[in-house]
PyMOL CGO cylinders between C-alpha atoms (Angstrom):
from pymol import cmd
from pymol.cgo import CYLINDER

trace = [
    CYLINDER, 129.72, 80.19, 123.75, 131.98, 82.53, 121.81, 0.3, 1, 1, 1, 1, 1, 1,
    CYLINDER, 131.98, 82.53, 121.81, 131.61, 80.43, 118.67, 0.3, 1, 1, 1, 1, 1, 1,
    CYLINDER, 131.61, 80.43, 118.67, 127.81, 80.68, 118.91, 0.3, 1, 1, 1, 1, 1, 1,
    CYLINDER, 127.81, 80.68, 118.91, 127.98, 84.46, 119.18, 0.3, 1, 1, 1, 1, 1, 1,
    CYLINDER, 127.98, 84.46, 119.18, 130.41, 84.63, 116.27, 0.3, 1, 1, 1, 1, 1, 1,
    CYLINDER, 130.41, 84.63, 116.27, 128.09, 82.43, 114.19, 0.3, 1, 1, 1, 1, 1, 1,
    CYLINDER, 128.09, 82.43, 114.19, 125.10, 84.62, 115.00, 0.3, 1, 1, 1, 1, 1, 1,
    CYLINDER, 125.10, 84.62, 115.00, 127.02, 87.77, 114.09, 0.3, 1, 1, 1, 1, 1, 1,
    CYLINDER, 127.02, 87.77, 114.09, 128.15, 86.29, 110.78, 0.3, 1, 1, 1, 1, 1, 1,
    CYLINDER, 128.15, 86.29, 110.78, 124.58, 85.18, 110.03, 0.3, 1, 1, 1, 1, 1, 1,
    CYLINDER, 124.58, 85.18, 110.03, 123.23, 88.64, 110.80, 0.3, 1, 1, 1, 1, 1, 1,
    CYLINDER, 123.23, 88.64, 110.80, 125.91, 90.19, 108.61, 0.3, 1, 1, 1, 1, 1, 1,
    CYLINDER, 125.91, 90.19, 108.61, 124.98, 87.98, 105.67, 0.3, 1, 1, 1, 1, 1, 1,
    CYLINDER, 124.98, 87.98, 105.67, 121.27, 88.66, 106.20, 0.3, 1, 1, 1, 1, 1, 1,
    CYLINDER, 121.27, 88.66, 106.20, 121.94, 92.40, 106.32, 0.3, 1, 1, 1, 1, 1, 1,
    CYLINDER, 121.94, 92.40, 106.32, 123.98, 92.26, 103.11, 0.3, 1, 1, 1, 1, 1, 1,
    CYLINDER, 123.98, 92.26, 103.11, 121.20, 90.36, 101.31, 0.3, 1, 1, 1, 1, 1, 1,
    CYLINDER, 121.20, 90.36, 101.31, 118.54, 92.83, 102.46, 0.3, 1, 1, 1, 1, 1, 1,
    CYLINDER, 118.54, 92.83, 102.46, 120.70, 95.83, 101.56, 0.3, 1, 1, 1, 1, 1, 1,
    CYLINDER, 120.70, 95.83, 101.56, 121.51, 94.50, 98.09, 0.3, 1, 1, 1, 1, 1, 1,
    CYLINDER, 121.51, 94.50, 98.09, 117.84, 93.67, 97.44, 0.3, 1, 1, 1, 1, 1, 1,
    CYLINDER, 117.84, 93.67, 97.44, 116.61, 97.09, 98.51, 0.3, 1, 1, 1, 1, 1, 1,
    CYLINDER, 116.61, 97.09, 98.51, 119.28, 98.79, 96.45, 0.3, 1, 1, 1, 1, 1, 1,
    CYLINDER, 119.28, 98.79, 96.45, 117.71, 97.42, 93.26, 0.3, 1, 1, 1, 1, 1, 1,
    CYLINDER, 117.71, 97.42, 93.26, 114.16, 98.59, 94.04, 0.3, 1, 1, 1, 1, 1, 1,
    CYLINDER, 114.16, 98.59, 94.04, 113.53, 101.61, 91.86, 0.3, 1, 1, 1, 1, 1, 1,
    CYLINDER, 113.53, 101.61, 91.86, 109.74, 101.57, 91.40, 0.3, 1, 1, 1, 1, 1, 1,
    CYLINDER, 109.74, 101.57, 91.40, 106.67, 100.75, 93.47, 0.3, 1, 1, 1, 1, 1, 1,
    CYLINDER, 106.67, 100.75, 93.47, 103.33, 100.34, 91.73, 0.3, 1, 1, 1, 1, 1, 1,
    CYLINDER, 103.33, 100.34, 91.73, 99.77, 99.71, 92.84, 0.3, 1, 1, 1, 1, 1, 1,
    CYLINDER, 99.77, 99.71, 92.84, 97.64, 97.96, 90.22, 0.3, 1, 1, 1, 1, 1, 1,
    CYLINDER, 97.64, 97.96, 90.22, 93.86, 97.44, 90.43, 0.3, 1, 1, 1, 1, 1, 1,
    CYLINDER, 93.86, 97.44, 90.43, 92.46, 94.52, 88.43, 0.3, 1, 1, 1, 1, 1, 1,
    CYLINDER, 92.46, 94.52, 88.43, 88.95, 93.31, 87.67, 0.3, 1, 1, 1, 1, 1, 1,
    CYLINDER, 88.95, 93.31, 87.67, 88.38, 89.67, 86.77, 0.3, 1, 1, 1, 1, 1, 1,
    CYLINDER, 88.38, 89.67, 86.77, 85.08, 87.77, 86.65, 0.3, 1, 1, 1, 1, 1, 1,
    CYLINDER, 85.08, 87.77, 86.65, 83.25, 90.56, 88.45, 0.3, 1, 1, 1, 1, 1, 1,
    CYLINDER, 83.25, 90.56, 88.45, 85.72, 90.85, 91.32, 0.3, 1, 1, 1, 1, 1, 1,
    CYLINDER, 85.72, 90.85, 91.32, 88.18, 93.69, 91.88, 0.3, 1, 1, 1, 1, 1, 1,
    CYLINDER, 88.18, 93.69, 91.88, 91.45, 93.74, 93.78, 0.3, 1, 1, 1, 1, 1, 1,
    CYLINDER, 91.45, 93.74, 93.78, 94.33, 96.18, 94.14, 0.3, 1, 1, 1, 1, 1, 1,
    CYLINDER, 94.33, 96.18, 94.14, 97.86, 94.98, 94.91, 0.3, 1, 1, 1, 1, 1, 1,
    CYLINDER, 97.86, 94.98, 94.91, 101.22, 96.72, 95.32, 0.3, 1, 1, 1, 1, 1, 1,
    CYLINDER, 101.22, 96.72, 95.32, 104.68, 95.55, 94.29, 0.3, 1, 1, 1, 1, 1, 1,
    CYLINDER, 104.68, 95.55, 94.29, 108.21, 96.93, 94.13, 0.3, 1, 1, 1, 1, 1, 1,
    CYLINDER, 108.21, 96.93, 94.13, 110.83, 96.07, 91.53, 0.3, 1, 1, 1, 1, 1, 1,
    CYLINDER, 110.83, 96.07, 91.53, 113.85, 97.34, 89.64, 0.3, 1, 1, 1, 1, 1, 1,
    CYLINDER, 113.85, 97.34, 89.64, 111.70, 99.22, 87.13, 0.3, 1, 1, 1, 1, 1, 1,
    CYLINDER, 111.70, 99.22, 87.13, 108.12, 100.34, 86.53, 0.3, 1, 1, 1, 1, 1, 1,
    CYLINDER, 108.12, 100.34, 86.53, 107.23, 97.54, 84.08, 0.3, 1, 1, 1, 1, 1, 1,
    CYLINDER, 107.23, 97.54, 84.08, 108.42, 94.79, 86.42, 0.3, 1, 1, 1, 1, 1, 1,
    CYLINDER, 108.42, 94.79, 86.42, 106.58, 96.33, 89.39, 0.3, 1, 1, 1, 1, 1, 1,
    CYLINDER, 106.58, 96.33, 89.39, 103.33, 96.51, 87.38, 0.3, 1, 1, 1, 1, 1, 1,
    CYLINDER, 103.33, 96.51, 87.38, 103.75, 92.90, 86.23, 0.3, 1, 1, 1, 1, 1, 1,
    CYLINDER, 103.75, 92.90, 86.23, 104.41, 91.66, 89.77, 0.3, 1, 1, 1, 1, 1, 1,
    CYLINDER, 104.41, 91.66, 89.77, 101.43, 93.56, 91.23, 0.3, 1, 1, 1, 1, 1, 1,
    CYLINDER, 101.43, 93.56, 91.23, 99.20, 92.26, 88.43, 0.3, 1, 1, 1, 1, 1, 1,
    CYLINDER, 99.20, 92.26, 88.43, 100.38, 88.67, 89.02, 0.3, 1, 1, 1, 1, 1, 1,
    CYLINDER, 100.38, 88.67, 89.02, 99.76, 88.96, 92.76, 0.3, 1, 1, 1, 1, 1, 1,
    CYLINDER, 99.76, 88.96, 92.76, 96.23, 90.27, 92.23, 0.3, 1, 1, 1, 1, 1, 1,
    CYLINDER, 96.23, 90.27, 92.23, 95.44, 87.64, 89.60, 0.3, 1, 1, 1, 1, 1, 1,
    CYLINDER, 95.44, 87.64, 89.60, 96.59, 84.78, 91.83, 0.3, 1, 1, 1, 1, 1, 1,
    CYLINDER, 96.59, 84.78, 91.83, 93.95, 85.85, 94.35, 0.3, 1, 1, 1, 1, 1, 1,
    CYLINDER, 93.95, 85.85, 94.35, 91.22, 86.56, 91.79, 0.3, 1, 1, 1, 1, 1, 1,
    CYLINDER, 91.22, 86.56, 91.79, 91.59, 83.47, 89.64, 0.3, 1, 1, 1, 1, 1, 1,
    CYLINDER, 91.59, 83.47, 89.64, 91.08, 79.77, 90.16, 0.3, 1, 1, 1, 1, 1, 1,
    CYLINDER, 91.08, 79.77, 90.16, 93.60, 77.75, 88.20, 0.3, 1, 1, 1, 1, 1, 1,
    CYLINDER, 93.60, 77.75, 88.20, 96.15, 78.24, 85.48, 0.3, 1, 1, 1, 1, 1, 1,
    CYLINDER, 96.15, 78.24, 85.48, 93.73, 79.10, 82.65, 0.3, 1, 1, 1, 1, 1, 1,
    CYLINDER, 93.73, 79.10, 82.65, 91.94, 81.76, 84.71, 0.3, 1, 1, 1, 1, 1, 1,
    CYLINDER, 91.94, 81.76, 84.71, 95.29, 83.13, 85.87, 0.3, 1, 1, 1, 1, 1, 1,
    CYLINDER, 95.29, 83.13, 85.87, 96.46, 83.57, 82.28, 0.3, 1, 1, 1, 1, 1, 1,
    CYLINDER, 96.46, 83.57, 82.28, 93.19, 85.23, 81.31, 0.3, 1, 1, 1, 1, 1, 1,
    CYLINDER, 93.19, 85.23, 81.31, 93.37, 87.56, 84.31, 0.3, 1, 1, 1, 1, 1, 1,
    CYLINDER, 93.37, 87.56, 84.31, 96.95, 88.57, 83.55, 0.3, 1, 1, 1, 1, 1, 1,
    CYLINDER, 96.95, 88.57, 83.55, 95.88, 89.46, 80.01, 0.3, 1, 1, 1, 1, 1, 1,
    CYLINDER, 95.88, 89.46, 80.01, 93.33, 91.99, 81.31, 0.3, 1, 1, 1, 1, 1, 1,
    CYLINDER, 93.33, 91.99, 81.31, 94.01, 95.71, 81.14, 0.3, 1, 1, 1, 1, 1, 1,
    CYLINDER, 94.01, 95.71, 81.14, 94.33, 97.01, 84.73, 0.3, 1, 1, 1, 1, 1, 1,
    CYLINDER, 94.33, 97.01, 84.73, 91.57, 99.29, 85.99, 0.3, 1, 1, 1, 1, 1, 1,
    CYLINDER, 91.57, 99.29, 85.99, 94.24, 101.63, 87.36, 0.3, 1, 1, 1, 1, 1, 1,
    CYLINDER, 94.24, 101.63, 87.36, 97.98, 101.81, 87.83, 0.3, 1, 1, 1, 1, 1, 1,
    CYLINDER, 97.98, 101.81, 87.83, 99.83, 104.18, 90.15, 0.3, 1, 1, 1, 1, 1, 1,
    CYLINDER, 99.83, 104.18, 90.15, 103.60, 104.12, 90.37, 0.3, 1, 1, 1, 1, 1, 1,
    CYLINDER, 103.60, 104.12, 90.37, 106.27, 106.00, 92.29, 0.3, 1, 1, 1, 1, 1, 1,
    CYLINDER, 106.27, 106.00, 92.29, 109.90, 105.83, 91.32, 0.3, 1, 1, 1, 1, 1, 1,
]
cmd.load_cgo(trace, "trace")
């Protein structure tokens, strides 16, 4: 029983360290609105810097707006309708 509790505590400690180290690197959060093939979608992402957050939000929106690799590439090449970031 004690070994199970010790294992759980170690697991929680590792999980906490991973979450803490991940959150420590988040410096920017951006919301990007994209239009592709007549549809619009806004997505939000957080990353180490503004450019990465914009790219991640754009990718997330384009995955939902596009159908396939070619459409996804075309969508990601669009200029966003709007971009709002906080750092």
